C-alpha positions as a printed Julia matrix, in Angstrom:
244×3 Matrix{Float64}:
 56.67    2.69   92.25
 58.03    4.04   88.96
 56.97    1.89   86.03
 59.81   -0.04   84.42
 59.62   -2.17   81.24
 59.88   -5.39   83.25
 57.69   -8.49   83.66
 57.41   -9.42   86.45
 57.66   -5.98   88.01
 60.37   -5.7    90.7
 59.3    -5.44   94.33
 60.69   -1.94   94.86
 62.44    0.9    93.06
 64.34    3.7    94.81
 64.56    6.63   92.35
 67.56    8.86   91.8
 67.81   12.11   89.8
 67.75   11.83   86.02
 67.28    9.01   83.54
 69.54    6.38   82.01
 69.61    4.26   78.86
 70.61    0.74   79.99
 71.85   -0.27   76.53
 74.58    2.38   76.88
 75.69    1.42   80.39
 78.38   -1.03   81.51
 77.35   -3.54   84.17
 79.54   -4.61   87.09
 78.43   -7.26   89.58
 79.45   -8.67   92.94
 78.35  -11.03   95.69
 77.87   -9.14   98.93
 77.14  -10.13  102.57
 74.09   -7.85  102.75
 71.9    -5.75  100.51
 70.5    -2.26  100.9
 67.17   -3.78  101.93
 66.15   -6.76  104.06
 64.55   -9.49  101.87
 61.29  -10.69  103.36
 60.72  -13.77  101.2
 63.68  -15.11   99.25
 67.12  -13.92  100.35
 68.89  -16.4    98.06
 67.0   -15.08   95.05
 67.12  -11.38   95.89
 69.32   -8.74   94.3
 69.85   -4.99   93.83
 70.46   -3.36   90.47
 71.73    0.21   90.62
 71.16    2.28   87.46
 73.11    5.52   87.37
 74.5     7.67   84.52
 78.05    6.56   85.37
 77.18    2.85   85.14
 75.13   -0.07   86.45
 76.0    -2.26   89.43
 74.4    -5.59   90.31
 74.77   -7.07   93.8
 73.26  -10.2    95.34
 73.65  -12.6    98.24
 74.06  -15.67   96.01
 74.79  -16.8    92.47
 71.05  -17.34   91.96
 70.36  -13.74   92.91
 72.99  -12.58   90.43
 71.35  -14.72   87.74
 67.96  -13.1    88.34
 69.57   -9.67   88.33
 71.2   -10.43   84.97
 67.79  -11.43   83.63
 66.42   -8.04   84.69
 69.43   -6.28   83.17
 69.01   -8.08   79.82
 65.31   -7.17   79.74
 66.11   -3.51   80.37
 68.74   -3.5    77.64
 66.46   -5.29   75.19
 63.69   -2.73   75.74
 65.87    0.02   74.26
 64.04    2.51   76.45
 65.26    5.25   78.72
 64.35    4.51   82.34
 64.53    6.51   85.56
 67.86    6.38   87.36
 67.74    4.6    90.68
 68.02    1.22   92.36
 65.87   -1.86   91.72
 65.43   -3.88   94.91
 63.95   -7.21   93.94
 63.01  -10.52   95.52
 60.4   -13.2    94.82
 57.04  -13.0    96.52
 56.54  -16.79   96.41
 59.17  -19.53   96.93
 57.54  -21.86   94.36
 57.0   -20.21   90.98
 56.43  -22.84   88.37
 54.82  -24.35   85.33
 53.51  -27.89   84.89
 54.05  -29.48   81.48
 51.96  -32.6    80.81
 54.18  -34.73   78.6
 52.19  -37.89   79.26
 49.17  -36.74   77.26
 51.18  -34.7    74.74
 54.84  -35.52   74.1
 57.19  -32.51   73.9
 60.65  -33.06   72.36
 63.71  -31.91   74.29
 64.44  -28.83   72.1
 60.91  -27.55   72.75
 61.28  -28.18   76.49
 64.5   -26.14   76.42
 62.64  -23.31   74.73
 59.99  -23.46   77.46
 62.72  -23.37   80.13
 64.13  -20.25   78.47
 60.73  -18.59   78.73
 60.41  -19.61   82.39
 63.82  -18.1    83.12
 62.81  -14.82   81.5
 59.9   -14.62   83.94
 62.07  -15.71   86.92
 60.04  -18.89   87.44
 62.02  -21.48   89.4
 60.16  -24.81   89.14
 59.56  -27.03   86.12
 56.91  -29.6    87.08
 57.5   -32.41   84.56
 54.48  -34.71   84.27
 55.98  -37.92   82.86
 53.56  -40.74   83.68
 49.8   -41.19   83.35
 47.14  -43.34   81.66
 47.91  -41.86   78.25
 51.66  -42.46   78.15
 54.82  -43.44   80.05
 57.66  -41.09   79.08
 60.61  -42.01   81.33
 63.19  -44.64   80.38
 63.64  -47.3    83.09
 66.56  -49.49   81.9
 65.64  -52.39   84.21
 62.11  -52.51   82.75
 62.27  -51.6    79.06
 58.61  -52.36   78.33
 57.58  -49.18   80.15
 58.8   -47.26   77.1
 58.65  -49.99   74.44
 54.91  -50.39   75.06
 53.77  -47.76   77.56
 55.21  -44.8    75.65
 53.0   -45.39   72.61
 49.28  -45.37   71.97
 47.11  -46.03   68.93
 44.84  -43.08   68.22
 41.3   -43.35   66.85
 42.53  -42.77   63.31
 44.98  -45.66   63.64
 48.13  -43.53   63.95
 50.78  -44.41   66.51
 51.54  -41.54   68.86
 54.13  -41.2    71.58
 57.77  -40.95   72.55
 59.9   -41.02   75.67
 62.91  -39.44   77.34
 66.12  -41.41   77.67
 68.32  -41.08   80.73
 70.57  -38.82   78.65
 67.58  -36.66   77.68
 66.6   -36.25   81.32
 70.14  -35.35   82.37
 70.27  -32.79   79.55
 67.01  -31.16   80.63
 68.02  -31.08   84.31
 71.38  -29.48   83.5
 69.79  -26.94   81.15
 67.23  -26.02   83.82
 69.87  -25.75   86.55
 71.84  -23.27   84.46
 68.71  -21.09   84.59
 68.1   -21.53   88.34
 65.16  -23.86   87.68
 64.53  -27.05   89.66
 62.96  -29.97   87.76
 60.21  -31.73   89.73
 59.14  -35.07   88.19
 55.58  -36.35   88.58
 55.23  -40.14   88.76
 51.6   -41.16   89.3
 50.57  -43.98   91.64
 48.55  -46.01   92.48
 46.09  -44.75   89.85
 46.58  -43.07   86.48
 48.65  -46.14   85.62
 47.16  -47.71   82.47
 50.28  -47.03   80.41
 52.33  -48.96   82.97
 49.77  -51.77   83.19
 49.75  -52.08   79.4
 53.5   -52.7    79.6
 53.44  -54.94   82.68
 49.96  -56.37   83.46
 51.39  -58.12   86.53
 51.49  -54.71   88.24
 47.69  -54.93   88.65
 45.78  -57.21   91.0
 44.01  -58.96   88.11
 46.8   -59.28   85.54
 44.23  -58.45   82.86
 45.61  -56.95   79.63
 45.32  -53.17   79.33
 46.04  -50.62   76.62
 47.55  -47.16   76.73
 44.5   -44.94   77.03
 43.47  -42.45   74.35
 40.64  -40.79   76.29
 40.47  -38.48   79.29
 38.91  -39.72   82.51
 39.3   -41.84   85.62
 39.87  -45.56   85.07
 39.7   -48.68   87.23
 43.2   -49.98   86.47
 45.56  -49.36   89.41
 48.74  -50.83   90.85
 48.13  -53.74   93.22
 49.19  -52.79   96.74
 49.44  -56.45   97.83
 51.82  -57.54   95.05
 55.42  -57.99   96.21
 56.53  -58.17   92.56
 54.74  -54.95   91.77
 56.21  -53.17   94.79
 59.74  -54.21   93.8
 59.15  -52.88   90.29
 57.82  -49.57   91.58
 60.76  -49.27   93.98
 63.07  -49.68   90.99
 61.14  -46.96   89.13
 61.38  -44.52   92.02
 65.06  -45.3    92.52
 65.65  -44.45   88.84
 63.64  -41.23   89.23
């Protein structure tokens, strides 16, 4: 396949005579019932981008396919390079293309998460695995149980500093909407029954012993877990999952 200044590289390129400079072309686009090739992996994310001296044409089977095609088009324009004329036929090789961001151990503010989502979109990644809960911090607001974030979202480091933060319901809605505009699905990770010291620090009654715990500052595997025989604990966890 002819090399194009694109990462990731498209699945196929059908060359035509001559070369084109994408930054000088006008793009038209359309949803179509079928493409010039049969997608083998992701029809909803596939597209064709025709690059000819008289103009560029983007076609896809869905709005998501058009979005990925626009991403390719922007990358070609930004390169400023002349490229071979022809047709890009592109589709994903894998249905799940994602990145996991561990916000329990290290809190990332919403503007930085948006910047990361922009980078994922540039690479046509479609899953944002959002790790929100672990021993080292609880990051998701649960209005019915405010101590999860009042206590569980903060830890005291070895030097005595207080570290943490959490995402409000409005923050989460903002991130989900921003990701959706970029064809990215947000997948939350809520740990249970282990990796739960931040939750137990907030609500000791979630454990079988009720012993006081602290939000952990170290890596590792710890004994504190949710108590499977506690009706109170199960009701609380049901409320958490309902909120999620």
